[in-house]
N, C-alpha and C positions, 0 to 999 in steps of 0.2 A: 629540693628543686625551688630555683627562683620563681618569682612570679614573673610572668610576660611583662610587665611594668619595668619591672627591675634590669631584666634582659635588654629591653629596648632601652632603656636609659645608659645604661653601662655601655652599649653598643655607640650611641649617639656621643658620649663622653669621648669612647676610644677615638672614634672618628674626629671629632675635634681635637684632640690631642695630636692626632698624626697628619692633620691637613696642612699641606706644603711641606712637610717634612723634606722630601727630596730636593725641592727648591731652595729651603732653607740651607741644607747641607752643602751643595754646588755654591752658594753664596758663600757660604762659611770656608769652604776648600778653595774658592777662585777668585771671590770678590766680585763685587758688583761695578766698580768702577772699568769703564773701558780704557784699552791702551790709546795712550795720546802718539801722534805721530811719529814726536822726536823720539820715542824709544822703540819703534817698529823697526828701523835699519840700524844696523852697528856703525858707528863712527867709521870714517875713512882711514884705511891706512895711511900713518905718515911715511912719506916717501922721501928718500935719501937726494938731497940735491948736489948738483956738480960745482 
C-alpha cells in the first residue's frame, strides 16, 4: 500500500497535468482568434447587368 504522502503527491501531479485540459483542447480544435467582420458574411452574388 502506498503511503499517504505518495497518494497525495500523485493526486496533485495528476491535477496539475489535467489543469485546463478542456480549455486547451477547445483552443486546439477551434482556435483563439475571433472571426473578423470581413469573414462573417458571404460575398454578395454577382448580378447580370443588361
